[in-house]
DRENDO-1510 file (C-alpha; in Angstrom, 1 decimal, always signed):
<recs>
REC; n; res; u; v; w
REC; 1; MET; +3.3; +0.4; +0.3 .
REC; 2; LYS; +5.9; -1.6; +3.3 .
REC; 3; SER; +8.8; -2.9; +5.3 .
REC; 4; LEU; +10.2; -4.6; +8.5 .
REC; 5; LEU; +10.4; -3.0; +11.9 .
REC; 6; SER; +14.1; -3.2; +11.6 .
REC; 7; ALA; +14.1; -1.1; +8.5 .
REC; 8; LEU; +14.8; +2.5; +9.0 .
REC; 9; LEU; +11.6; +4.6; +9.4 .
REC; 10; VAL; +11.7; +7.8; +7.4 .
REC; 11; ALA; +10.0; +10.7; +9.1 .
REC; 12; VAL; +8.9; +13.1; +6.4 .
REC; 13; SER; +7.9; +15.9; +8.6 .
REC; 14; PHE; +9.8; +15.0; +11.8 .
REC; 15; ALA; +12.7; +12.7; +12.6 .
REC; 16; ALA; +10.9; +10.8; +15.3 .
REC; 17; ALA; +7.7; +10.3; +17.1 .
REC; 18; PRO; +7.0; +12.7; +20.0 .
REC; 19; ALA; +8.0; +11.7; +23.5 .
REC; 20; CYS; +4.7; +12.9; +25.0 .
REC; 21; ALA; +1.3; +14.2; +24.3 .
REC; 22; ALA; +0.9; +17.8; +23.0 .
REC; 23; SER; -2.4; +19.5; +22.4 .
REC; 24; GLY; -1.3; +21.1; +19.1 .
REC; 25; VAL; -0.1; +18.0; +17.3 .
REC; 26; VAL; -1.2; +14.7; +15.8 .
REC; 27; THR; +1.2; +11.9; +14.9 .
REC; 28; VAL; +0.4; +9.7; +11.9 .
REC; 29; TYR; +2.3; +6.5; +11.2 .
REC; 30; ALA; +1.7; +5.6; +7.5 .
REC; 31; ALA; +2.7; +3.1; +4.8 .
REC; 32; ASP; +4.4; +4.8; +1.9 .
REC; 33; GLY; +2.5; +6.0; -1.2 .
REC; 34; LEU; +0.2; +8.9; -0.2 .
REC; 35; HIS; +3.1; +11.3; +0.6 .
REC; 36; ASP; +5.2; +10.7; -2.5 .
REC; 37; GLY; +6.6; +13.8; -4.3 .
REC; 38; LYS; +6.0; +17.4; -3.8 .
REC; 39; GLY; +2.3; +18.5; -3.6 .
REC; 40; SER; +1.3; +14.9; -2.6 .
REC; 41; TRP; -2.3; +14.3; -1.3 .
REC; 42; PHE; -1.0; +13.8; +2.3 .
REC; 43; GLU; +1.1; +17.0; +2.1 .
REC; 44; THR; -1.7; +19.2; +0.8 .
REC; 45; GLN; -4.3; +17.7; +3.1 .
REC; 46; PHE; -2.1; +17.9; +6.2 .
REC; 47; ASP; -1.4; +21.6; +5.3 .
REC; 48; ALA; -5.1; +22.3; +4.9 .
REC; 49; PHE; -5.9; +20.5; +8.2 .
REC; 50; THR; -3.3; +22.6; +10.0 .
REC; 51; HIS; -4.6; +25.8; +8.4 .
REC; 52; ALA; -8.2; +24.8; +9.5 .
REC; 53; THR; -7.5; +23.6; +13.0 .
REC; 54; GLY; -4.0; +24.9; +14.1 .
REC; 55; VAL; -2.9; +21.2; +14.7 .
REC; 56; LYS; +0.4; +20.4; +13.2 .
REC; 57; VAL; +0.8; +16.9; +11.7 .
REC; 58; GLN; +3.9; +14.8; +12.6 .
REC; 59; TYR; +4.4; +12.2; +9.9 .
REC; 60; VAL; +6.4; +8.9; +10.2 .
REC; 61; GLU; +6.6; +6.6; +7.2 .
REC; 62; ALA; +7.6; +3.1; +6.6 .
REC; 63; GLY; +6.2; -0.1; +5.0 .
REC; 64; SER; +2.8; -1.5; +5.6 .
REC; 65; GLY; +4.1; -4.1; +8.1 .
REC; 66; GLY; +6.8; -1.8; +9.5 .
REC; 67; VAL; +4.3; +0.9; +10.8 .
REC; 68; VAL; +2.2; -1.8; +12.4 .
REC; 69; GLU; +5.3; -3.4; +14.1 .
REC; 70; ARG; +6.2; +0.0; +15.5 .
REC; 71; VAL; +2.8; +0.6; +17.0 .
REC; 72; ALA; +3.0; -2.9; +18.5 .
REC; 73; LYS; +6.4; -2.2; +19.9 .
REC; 74; GLU; +5.1; +1.0; +21.5 .
REC; 75; LYS; +1.8; -0.6; +22.8 .
REC; 76; THR; +2.5; +0.2; +26.5 .
REC; 77; ASN; +3.6; +3.7; +25.7 .
REC; 78; PRO; +1.8; +4.7; +22.5 .
REC; 79; GLN; +3.4; +7.5; +20.4 .
REC; 80; ALA; +1.2; +7.5; +17.3 .
REC; 81; ASP; -2.3; +8.9; +17.1 .
REC; 82; VAL; -3.4; +7.7; +13.6 .
REC; 83; LEU; -2.4; +4.5; +11.7 .
REC; 84; VAL; -2.6; +4.3; +7.9 .
REC; 85; THR; -1.7; +0.9; +6.3 .
REC; 86; LEU; -2.7; -1.7; +3.8 .
REC; 87; PRO; -4.4; -5.1; +4.3 .
REC; 88; PRO; -3.9; -7.5; +5.9 .
REC; 89; PHE; -1.8; -5.4; +8.2 .
REC; 90; MET; -4.6; -3.1; +9.4 .
REC; 91; GLN; -6.6; -6.3; +10.1 .
REC; 92; ARG; -3.7; -7.5; +12.1 .
REC; 93; ALA; -3.5; -4.2; +14.1 .
REC; 94; LYS; -7.1; -4.6; +15.0 .
REC; 95; ALA; -6.6; -8.3; +16.0 .
REC; 96; GLU; -3.7; -7.4; +18.3 .
REC; 97; GLY; -5.6; -4.6; +20.1 .
REC; 98; LEU; -3.6; -1.8; +18.5 .
REC; 99; LEU; -6.6; +0.2; +17.5 .
REC; 100; GLN; -9.4; +1.8; +19.4 .
REC; 101; SER; -13.1; +2.1; +18.3 .
REC; 102; PHE; -13.9; +5.2; +16.3 .
REC; 103; LYS; -16.6; +5.4; +13.7 .
REC; 104; PRO; -16.2; +8.7; +11.8 .
REC; 105; THR; -19.3; +10.5; +10.5 .
REC; 106; ALA; -18.3; +9.7; +6.9 .
REC; 107; ALA; -18.5; +5.9; +7.6 .
REC; 108; GLU; -22.2; +5.8; +6.4 .
REC; 109; ALA; -20.9; +6.9; +2.9 .
REC; 110; ILE; -18.0; +4.3; +2.9 .
REC; 111; GLU; -18.0; +0.5; +2.3 .
REC; 112; GLY; -15.4; -1.8; +3.7 .
REC; 113; GLY; -14.8; -0.3; +7.1 .
REC; 114; ASP; -15.8; -1.4; +10.7 .
REC; 115; GLU; -15.7; +0.1; +14.2 .
REC; 116; SER; -11.9; +0.2; +14.3 .
REC; 117; TYR; -10.9; +1.4; +10.8 .
REC; 118; GLN; -12.1; +2.7; +7.5 .
REC; 119; PRO; -10.8; +2.7; +3.9 .
REC; 120; LEU; -9.1; +5.9; +3.2 .
REC; 121; VAL; -8.0; +5.6; -0.5 .
REC; 122; ASN; -9.1; +2.7; -2.7 .
REC; 123; ASN; -6.1; +1.1; -4.7 .
REC; 124; PHE; -5.2; -2.0; -6.5 .
REC; 125; GLN; -2.2; -4.3; -6.8 .
REC; 126; SER; -0.2; -3.8; -10.0 .
REC; 127; PHE; +3.2; -4.4; -11.6 .
REC; 128; ILE; +5.5; -2.0; -13.4 .
REC; 129; TYR; +8.1; -2.5; -16.2 .
REC; 130; ASN; +10.7; -0.3; -17.9 .
REC; 131; SER; +9.2; +0.8; -21.2 .
REC; 132; ALA; +12.5; +2.0; -22.5 .
REC; 133; GLU; +14.0; -1.4; -22.2 .
REC; 134; LEU; +11.0; -3.6; -23.1 .
REC; 135; LYS; +8.9; -2.7; -26.2 .
REC; 136; GLU; +5.8; -4.2; -24.5 .
REC; 137; PRO; +5.0; -5.6; -21.0 .
REC; 138; PRO; +5.3; -9.3; -20.2 .
REC; 139; LYS; +2.0; -10.8; -21.2 .
REC; 140; THR; +1.9; -13.6; -18.7 .
REC; 141; PHE; +3.4; -14.7; -15.5 .
REC; 142; ASP; +5.3; -17.4; -17.4 .
REC; 143; ASP; +6.9; -14.8; -19.5 .
REC; 144; LEU; +8.8; -13.6; -16.5 .
REC; 145; LEU; +10.6; -16.9; -16.3 .
REC; 146; ASP; +12.5; -16.0; -19.5 .
REC; 147; PRO; +16.3; -16.0; -18.9 .
REC; 148; LYS; +16.4; -12.4; -20.3 .
REC; 149; PHE; +15.0; -11.3; -16.9 .
REC; 150; LYS; +17.7; -12.8; -14.8 .
REC; 151; GLY; +18.6; -10.3; -12.1 .
REC; 152; LYS; +16.1; -7.9; -13.6 .
REC; 153; ILE; +13.1; -8.7; -11.5 .
REC; 154; GLN; +12.4; -7.8; -7.8 .
REC; 155; TYR; +9.2; -7.9; -5.7 .
REC; 156; SER; +8.8; -6.7; -2.2 .
REC; 157; THR; +8.8; -9.2; +0.7 .
REC; 158; PRO; +5.5; -11.1; +1.5 .
REC; 159; GLY; +4.6; -10.9; +5.1 .
REC; 160; GLN; +6.5; -7.7; +5.6 .
REC; 161; ALA; +5.4; -5.5; +2.7 .
REC; 162; GLY; +1.7; -5.0; +1.8 .
REC; 163; ASP; +2.4; -5.0; -1.9 .
REC; 164; GLY; +4.7; -7.9; -1.5 .
REC; 165; THR; +2.0; -9.9; +0.3 .
REC; 166; ALA; -0.3; -9.0; -2.5 .
REC; 167; VAL; +2.1; -10.5; -5.1 .
REC; 168; MET; +2.0; -13.8; -3.2 .
REC; 169; LEU; -1.8; -13.7; -3.0 .
REC; 170; GLN; -2.1; -12.7; -6.6 .
REC; 171; VAL; +0.1; -15.6; -7.8 .
REC; 172; ILE; -2.0; -18.0; -5.7 .
REC; 173; HIS; -5.2; -16.6; -7.3 .
REC; 174; ALA; -3.8; -16.6; -10.8 .
REC; 175; PHE; -2.5; -20.3; -10.6 .
REC; 176; GLY; -5.5; -21.6; -8.9 .
REC; 177; SER; -3.8; -23.3; -5.9 .
REC; 178; LYS; -1.1; -22.7; -3.4 .
REC; 179; ASP; +1.0; -25.7; -4.6 .
REC; 180; ALA; +1.0; -24.3; -8.1 .
REC; 181; ALA; +1.7; -20.8; -6.9 .
REC; 182; PHE; +4.7; -21.7; -4.7 .
REC; 183; ASP; +6.1; -23.9; -7.5 .
REC; 184; TYR; +6.0; -20.9; -9.8 .
REC; 185; LEU; +7.6; -18.6; -7.3 .
REC; 186; LYS; +10.4; -21.1; -6.8 .
REC; 187; LYS; +11.0; -21.0; -10.6 .
REC; 188; LEU; +10.8; -17.2; -10.6 .
REC; 189; GLN; +13.6; -17.1; -8.0 .
REC; 190; ASP; +16.1; -17.8; -10.7 .
REC; 191; ASN; +15.4; -14.3; -12.1 .
REC; 192; ASN; +14.5; -12.5; -8.8 .
REC; 193; VAL; +17.1; -10.1; -7.3 .
REC; 194; GLY; +16.1; -10.9; -3.8 .
REC; 195; PRO; +13.8; -9.7; -1.0 .
REC; 196; SER; +13.0; -6.0; -0.7 .
REC; 197; SER; +11.6; -4.5; +2.5 .
REC; 198; SER; +10.0; -1.6; +0.7 .
REC; 199; THR; +8.0; -1.5; -2.6 .
REC; 200; GLY; +8.3; +2.2; -3.3 .
REC; 201; LYS; +12.1; +2.1; -3.7 .
REC; 202; LEU; +11.8; -0.3; -6.5 .
REC; 203; THR; +10.3; +2.2; -8.9 .
REC; 204; ALA; +13.5; +4.2; -9.3 .
REC; 205; LEU; +15.4; +0.9; -10.0 .
REC; 206; VAL; +12.9; +0.0; -12.8 .
REC; 207; ASN; +13.1; +3.6; -14.2 .
REC; 208; LYS; +16.9; +3.5; -14.4 .
REC; 209; GLY; +16.8; +0.0; -16.0 .
REC; 210; GLU; +18.5; -1.7; -13.1 .
REC; 211; LEU; +15.4; -3.8; -13.0 .
REC; 212; TYR; +13.1; -4.5; -15.8 .
REC; 213; VAL; +10.0; -5.5; -13.7 .
REC; 214; ALA; +8.9; -4.9; -10.2 .
REC; 215; ASN; +5.6; -5.0; -8.2 .
REC; 216; GLY; +3.7; -2.1; -6.9 .
REC; 217; ASP; +0.2; -0.7; -6.6 .
REC; 218; LEU; -1.8; +1.4; -8.9 .
REC; 219; GLN; -2.0; +4.6; -6.9 .
REC; 220; MET; +1.7; +4.8; -6.0 .
REC; 221; ASN; +2.9; +3.8; -9.4 .
REC; 222; MET; +0.6; +6.2; -11.3 .
REC; 223; SER; +1.7; +9.0; -9.0 .
REC; 224; GLN; +5.4; +8.1; -9.6 .
REC; 225; ILE; +5.3; +8.3; -13.4 .
REC; 226; ALA; +5.9; +12.1; -13.4 .
REC; 227; ASP; +9.3; +11.6; -11.8 .
REC; 228; ASN; +10.0; +8.1; -13.4 .
REC; 229; PRO; +8.9; +8.5; -17.0 .
REC; 230; ASN; +10.2; +5.1; -18.1 .
REC; 231; ILE; +7.9; +3.1; -15.9 .
REC; 232; LYS; +4.4; +1.7; -17.1 .
REC; 233; VAL; +1.9; -0.3; -15.2 .
REC; 234; PHE; +0.8; -3.8; -16.3 .
REC; 235; TRP; -1.0; -6.9; -15.1 .
REC; 236; PRO; +0.3; -10.4; -16.4 .
REC; 237; ALA; -2.1; -13.1; -17.3 .
REC; 238; GLY; -2.3; -16.3; -15.3 .
REC; 239; PRO; -2.4; -19.9; -16.9 .
REC; 240; ASN; -6.1; -19.4; -17.7 .
REC; 241; GLY; -5.4; -16.2; -19.8 .
REC; 242; GLU; -7.0; -13.8; -17.3 .
REC; 243; ARG; -5.4; -10.6; -16.2 .
REC; 244; SER; -6.6; -9.9; -12.7 .
REC; 245; ALA; -5.9; -7.6; -9.8 .
REC; 246; MET; -6.9; -7.4; -6.1 .
REC; 247; PRO; -8.1; -4.4; -4.2 .
REC; 248; LEU; -5.3; -3.0; -1.9 .
REC; 249; PRO; -6.9; +0.0; -0.1 .
REC; 250; TYR; -5.2; +2.3; +2.3 .
REC; 251; TYR; -7.0; +2.0; +5.6 .
REC; 252; ILE; -7.0; +4.6; +8.4 .
REC; 253; GLY; -7.6; +4.0; +12.1 .
REC; 254; LEU; -7.2; +5.5; +15.6 .
REC; 255; VAL; -4.4; +4.1; +17.6 .
REC; 256; ALA; -5.3; +2.5; +21.0 .
REC; 257; GLY; -4.1; +4.8; +23.8 .
REC; 258; ALA; -3.3; +7.6; +21.3 .
REC; 259; PRO; -1.7; +10.5; +23.2 .
REC; 260; ASN; -3.6; +13.1; +21.1 .
REC; 261; ALA; -6.7; +11.0; +20.4 .
REC; 262; ASP; -9.0; +14.0; +19.9 .
REC; 263; ASN; -6.7; +15.4; +17.3 .
REC; 264; GLY; -6.5; +12.0; +15.6 .
REC; 265; ARG; -10.3; +11.9; +15.4 .
REC; 266; LYS; -10.3; +15.3; +13.9 .
REC; 267; LEU; -7.7; +14.4; +11.3 .
REC; 268; ILE; -9.5; +11.2; +10.3 .
REC; 269; GLU; -12.7; +13.1; +9.9 .
REC; 270; PHE; -10.9; +15.7; +7.8 .
REC; 271; LEU; -9.3; +13.1; +5.4 .
REC; 272; LEU; -12.6; +11.4; +4.9 .
REC; 273; SER; -14.6; +14.6; +4.2 .
REC; 274; LYS; -16.1; +15.1; +0.8 .
REC; 275; GLU; -13.7; +18.0; +0.1 .
REC; 276; ALA; -10.5; +15.9; +0.8 .
REC; 277; GLN; -11.9; +12.8; -0.9 .
REC; 278; GLY; -12.7; +15.0; -3.9 .
REC; 279; ALA; -8.9; +15.5; -4.4 .
REC; 280; VAL; -7.9; +11.8; -4.2 .
REC; 281; SER; -7.9; +11.1; -7.9 .
REC; 282; SER; -6.8; +14.4; -9.1 .
REC; 283; VAL; -3.8; +14.7; -6.6 .
REC; 284; ALA; -3.0; +11.2; -5.4 .
REC; 285; LEU; -4.1; +9.3; -8.5 .
REC; 286; GLY; -6.2; +7.0; -6.2 .
REC; 287; VAL; -9.9; +6.2; -6.0 .
REC; 288; PRO; -12.0; +8.0; -3.4 .
REC; 289; VAL; -13.7; +5.8; -0.9 .
REC; 290; ARG; -16.9; +7.8; -0.4 .
REC; 291; LYS; -19.9; +6.7; -2.4 .
REC; 292; ASP; -21.1; +10.2; -2.7 .
REC; 293; VAL; -17.8; +11.5; -4.4 .
REC; 294; THR; -17.7; +10.9; -8.2 .
REC; 295; PRO; -14.5; +12.1; -9.8 .
REC; 296; THR; -14.5; +13.5; -13.4 .
REC; 297; ASP; -10.8; +14.6; -13.6 .
REC; 298; ALA; -8.3; +13.4; -16.1 .
REC; 299; ASN; -6.3; +11.3; -13.6 .
REC; 300; PHE; -9.4; +9.3; -12.7 .
REC; 301; THR; -9.9; +8.6; -16.4 .
REC; 302; LYS; -6.3; +7.4; -16.6 .
REC; 303; LEU; -6.9; +5.0; -13.7 .
REC; 304; HIS; -10.0; +3.7; -15.3 .
REC; 305; ASP; -8.3; +3.3; -18.7 .
REC; 306; ALA; -5.3; +1.5; -17.2 .
REC; 307; MET; -7.4; -1.2; -15.7 .
REC; 308; GLN; -9.4; -2.0; -18.9 .
REC; 309; GLY; -9.6; -5.8; -19.4 .
REC; 310; VAL; -8.4; -6.5; -15.7 .
REC; 311; THR; -10.7; -8.5; -13.5 .
REC; 312; ILE; -11.0; -7.4; -9.9 .
REC; 313; TRP; -11.2; -10.0; -7.2 .
REC; 314; THR; -11.3; -9.6; -3.4 .
REC; 315; PRO; -9.6; -11.8; -0.9 .
REC; 316; ASP; -11.1; -12.9; +2.4 .
REC; 317; TRP; -8.9; -10.8; +4.5 .
REC; 318; ALA; -9.8; -12.7; +7.7 .
REC; 319; GLN; -8.7; -15.9; +6.1 .
REC; 320; VAL; -5.6; -14.3; +4.6 .
REC; 321; LEU; -4.6; -13.1; +8.1 .
REC; 322; LYS; -5.2; -16.6; +9.5 .
REC; 323; ASP; -3.1; -18.3; +6.7 .
REC; 324; LEU; -0.4; -15.7; +6.4 .
REC; 325; PRO; +2.2; -17.2; +8.7 .
REC; 326; ALA; +2.0; -20.6; +7.0 .
REC; 327; ASP; +1.9; -19.0; +3.6 .
REC; 328; VAL; +4.9; -16.9; +4.2 .
REC; 329; SER; +6.8; -19.9; +5.6 .
REC; 330; ARG; +6.0; -21.8; +2.3 .
REC; 331; TRP; +7.1; -18.7; +0.3 .
REC; 332; ARG; +10.5; -18.6; +2.2 .
REC; 333; GLU; +11.0; -22.3; +1.7 .
REC; 334; ALA; +10.2; -22.2; -2.0 .
REC; 335; THR; +12.4; -19.2; -2.6 .
REC; 336; GLY; +15.2; -19.7; -0.1 .
REC; 337; SER; +14.6; -16.3; +1.3 .
</recs>
């Protein structure tokens, strides 16, 4: 879900963004996760959108921070029409004037959006482990400090990756204070491989056993299990014994100055429709955002079962965005990254 601007942006459908507006296209810049694997939710919905409207979707993928950095770089000459990314990067995009106002008709059935963006797929922060190498997941954060994990743990970079930022926030929450959290992360650095600009690429490393533990998000990880059978999802407990997770939704918004803004509006409406949202759990292994969509499929049951015993807490994203530069600076100091 999640990398630097300097990281290579992978275009799944096209190698680069279009140089000019074209009436028959819409360009999406998105964080990784919803386009993973053949028959992904994005792939099937984009195909259905093109079939229904004749508008082709040009798709550019990177990390959560990377796609926002690219939109920011192109602010004077926008190339993207639609932005999909995680918090707090969507909130950053709004704060920097990278989004234009657009409230889709589905907004009345969705909680957590505003005049600039809406939740697209509900999701939660998670961790993964290699079930072939470990008989059971680490039960606590302190378990990850065991020397047996030296060189076998990696998490994506806070401040650059949405999931990596979530790790930092989750540790702060679990340990009850920033001082305790950064002290823990300093200790964890003895076992950590080092920074990773993208979360999604860590899954294959865990599956192969090169890593034993990595971070992720529930939707992405559950959808990756088919191709990575050795990975399993878990949530370690903090010092108080509580296993907890934070919401990490994919948000969608219309880019300011979008060259194909009308097509962008159409695509947002399409992806938030009852029909598209009805396939979120069955295809993407995510949770639909519409209150009037109630999944009954097996994948939704898997998601529900996976989170049994996990307490959900929600950050104040406005405060997170305000504190992020200082928190990332403390993380770098603590870890030497």
